[in-house]
C-alpha positions as CSV (number, residue, x, y, z in Angstrom):
1,M,0.0,0.0,0.0
2,S,1.4,3.5,-0.9
3,E,2.0,6.3,1.7
4,D,-0.8,8.4,0.2
5,T,-3.3,5.6,0.6
6,S,-2.2,5.0,4.2
7,A,-2.5,8.7,5.0
8,S,-5.9,8.9,3.5
9,A,-7.1,5.9,5.5
10,T,-5.7,7.4,8.7
11,R,-7.6,10.7,8.1
12,T,-10.8,8.8,7.4
13,K,-10.5,6.9,10.7
14,A,-9.9,10.1,12.6
15,T,-12.9,11.8,11.0
16,T,-15.2,8.9,11.8
17,A,-14.0,8.9,15.4
18,A,-14.6,12.6,15.8
19,R,-18.1,12.3,14.4
20,D,-18.8,9.5,16.9
21,V,-17.7,11.8,19.8
22,V,-19.9,14.6,18.6
23,A,-22.9,12.2,18.3
24,D,-22.3,10.9,21.8
25,E,-22.2,14.5,23.2
26,A,-25.1,15.8,21.2
27,P,-27.9,14.5,23.6
28,D,-26.1,16.0,26.6
29,T,-25.8,19.4,24.8
30,A,-29.5,19.3,23.9
31,D,-30.5,18.5,27.5
32,E,-28.3,21.4,28.7
33,A,-30.0,23.8,26.3
34,R,-33.4,22.6,27.4
35,A,-32.4,23.2,31.0
36,H,-31.6,26.8,30.3
37,G,-35.0,27.3,28.8
38,P,-36.1,28.9,25.5
39,G,-33.9,31.9,25.8
40,G,-31.3,30.6,23.3
41,S,-28.3,28.4,23.3
42,G,-25.8,29.1,26.0
43,A,-28.0,31.7,27.6
44,E,-28.6,31.9,31.4
45,A,-31.5,33.8,32.9
46,A,-30.5,35.7,36.0
47,G,-32.6,37.6,38.6
48,T,-36.2,37.7,39.6
49,G,-38.8,40.4,39.7
50,D,-40.1,42.5,36.8
51,A,-37.4,41.5,34.4
52,G,-34.6,38.9,34.4
53,A,-31.2,39.5,32.8
54,A,-30.1,37.1,30.1
55,T,-26.4,36.8,29.5
56,Q,-24.7,35.0,26.6
57,G,-20.9,34.5,26.5
58,R,-20.2,36.6,29.6
59,P,-20.4,36.0,33.4
60,V,-23.7,36.4,35.2
61,P,-23.6,39.7,37.2
62,D,-23.8,40.0,40.9
63,L,-27.5,40.1,41.5
64,D,-27.2,41.9,44.8
65,A,-26.0,44.8,42.8
66,V,-28.6,44.8,40.1
67,T,-31.8,43.4,41.6
68,S,-33.8,45.2,44.2
69,G,-36.5,42.6,44.8
70,A,-34.6,39.3,45.2
71,A,-31.2,37.8,44.9
72,V,-30.4,34.4,43.4
73,S,-26.9,33.0,43.7
74,G,-25.3,29.9,42.2
75,S,-26.1,27.8,39.2
76,A,-28.6,25.0,38.7
77,G,-28.7,22.5,41.5
78,E,-27.2,25.0,44.1
79,R,-29.1,26.4,47.0
80,R,-31.0,29.6,46.2
81,E,-31.5,32.4,48.8
82,T,-34.1,35.0,48.3
83,K,-34.0,38.4,50.0
84,D,-37.2,40.4,50.3
85,Q,-36.8,44.2,50.3
86,V,-39.3,46.7,51.7
87,T,-38.8,50.5,51.5
88,V,-40.7,53.1,53.4
89,R,-40.4,56.8,52.6
90,L,-41.9,59.5,54.8
91,P,-41.3,63.1,55.9
92,A,-38.2,63.6,58.1
93,E,-40.2,64.5,61.1
94,G,-40.4,62.9,64.6
95,A,-44.2,62.6,64.3
96,Y,-43.9,59.9,61.7
97,L,-41.5,57.6,63.5
98,S,-44.3,55.6,64.9
99,V,-45.0,54.4,61.3
100,L,-41.4,53.0,61.1
101,R,-41.6,51.4,64.5
102,T,-44.8,49.6,63.5
103,A,-43.3,48.5,60.2
104,T,-40.2,47.2,61.9
105,A,-42.2,45.2,64.4
106,G,-44.3,43.6,61.7
107,L,-41.4,42.6,59.4
108,A,-39.4,41.3,62.3
109,A,-42.3,39.1,63.3
110,R,-42.3,37.6,59.8
111,L,-38.8,36.4,60.5
112,D,-39.9,34.8,63.8
113,F,-37.9,37.2,65.9
114,T,-38.7,36.9,69.6
115,L,-40.7,39.6,71.4
116,D,-37.6,41.0,73.1
117,E,-35.7,41.1,69.8
118,I,-38.6,42.9,68.1
119,E,-38.8,45.5,70.9
120,D,-35.0,46.0,70.6
121,L,-35.3,46.6,66.9
122,R,-38.2,49.1,67.4
123,I,-36.1,51.1,69.8
124,A,-33.0,50.9,67.6
125,V,-34.8,52.2,64.6
126,D,-36.2,55.0,66.6
127,E,-32.8,56.0,67.9
128,A,-31.1,55.8,64.5
129,C,-33.8,58.0,63.0
130,A,-33.4,60.5,65.9
131,M,-29.7,60.8,65.0
132,L,-30.6,61.5,61.4
133,L,-33.4,64.0,62.2
134,S,-31.0,66.2,64.1
135,Q,-29.0,66.8,60.9
136,A,-31.8,66.4,58.2
137,V,-32.6,69.2,55.8
138,P,-36.0,70.8,56.7
139,G,-38.7,69.3,54.5
140,A,-36.5,66.4,53.4
141,S,-37.6,62.8,53.3
142,L,-36.6,59.9,55.5
143,E,-36.1,56.6,53.8
144,C,-36.0,53.3,55.6
145,A,-35.0,50.2,53.6
146,F,-35.6,46.8,55.1
147,T,-33.8,43.7,53.7
148,L,-35.1,40.4,55.0
149,S,-33.2,37.1,54.7
150,H,-33.7,33.8,56.4
151,D,-32.7,34.9,59.9
152,V,-31.2,38.4,59.5
153,M,-32.9,41.8,59.1
154,T,-30.9,44.7,57.7
155,I,-32.4,48.2,58.1
156,A,-30.8,51.2,56.4
157,V,-32.3,54.7,57.3
158,T,-31.2,57.6,55.1
159,A,-31.8,61.3,55.0
160,A,-30.4,64.3,53.2
161,C,-28.5,66.6,55.6
162,L,-27.1,70.1,55.3
163,A,-23.6,69.1,56.5
164,P,-23.7,65.4,57.2
165,Q,-21.5,64.0,59.9
166,Q,-21.3,60.4,60.9
167,P,-22.4,59.9,64.5
168,A,-19.5,59.4,66.9
169,T,-19.0,55.8,67.8
170,D,-17.6,56.4,71.3
171,T,-20.8,57.8,72.7
172,F,-23.3,56.2,75.1
173,A,-26.0,56.6,72.4
174,W,-24.0,54.6,69.9
175,T,-23.1,51.9,72.5
176,V,-26.8,51.5,73.3
177,L,-27.7,51.4,69.6
178,T,-25.1,48.7,69.0
179,A,-26.4,46.6,71.9
180,L,-29.9,46.8,70.6
181,A,-29.3,46.1,66.9
182,G,-26.2,43.9,67.1
183,S,-24.3,45.5,64.3
184,V,-24.4,49.2,63.4
185,D,-22.6,51.2,60.7
186,A,-22.9,54.7,59.3
187,H,-21.7,56.4,56.1
188,V,-22.1,59.6,54.1
189,G,-23.1,59.1,50.4
190,P,-23.4,61.2,47.3
191,G,-25.8,64.1,47.6
192,D,-25.1,64.7,51.3
193,L,-27.1,61.6,52.2
194,L,-26.3,60.2,55.7
195,T,-27.2,56.6,56.2
196,I,-27.2,54.5,59.3
197,V,-27.3,50.7,58.8
198,L,-28.6,48.3,61.5
199,R,-28.1,44.5,61.2
200,K,-30.0,42.2,63.6
201,T,-29.6,38.4,63.6
202,R,-32.3,36.2,65.1
203,E,-30.8,34.8,68.3
204,S,-32.3,31.4,67.8
205,S,-30.4,30.9,64.6
206,G,-27.1,30.6,66.5
207,S,-25.4,33.2,64.2
208,V,-23.4,36.2,65.6
């Protein structure tokens, strides 16, 4: 047999073997495409709420940064965690703080916080808002954003201030606030917005 004939036979065998591999992998590829849904080959739907984000050929973005209603992490088969968000906006006046105290108690009850923990959160929200109202621009709005996960409630209260200054962390008021909420932080954002963030973990969960 000549060298040309031998080379041709070798190429034929290699081509046949490659086709067999493609044929074997085709069902798996089809199953994977069906698992991703009708959005197109290789597309992954990300996010929940009014609109999901479809990505093709690029990484799925961090949903905590782009989704306000819920966050879904991981790929198919991994545990999914949903975070509900509730935002309350009202005039930056002390007369309306009772609305936030009531909302705080109701949302904490949904997470099965104990009565003592609920009362601590009510007082903590009241104290945090009082710190903001002392600096708030007259006629400004006070915004309170609640983020609810399995056993943690995060509360961020924000108000526009004339010359925003972060509350001193070495005062008795800050110490009490930390004891009530568990974790407290404050920062000044764009537009002279002062924000105080409270993070309370349900005691029965065993988390710190």
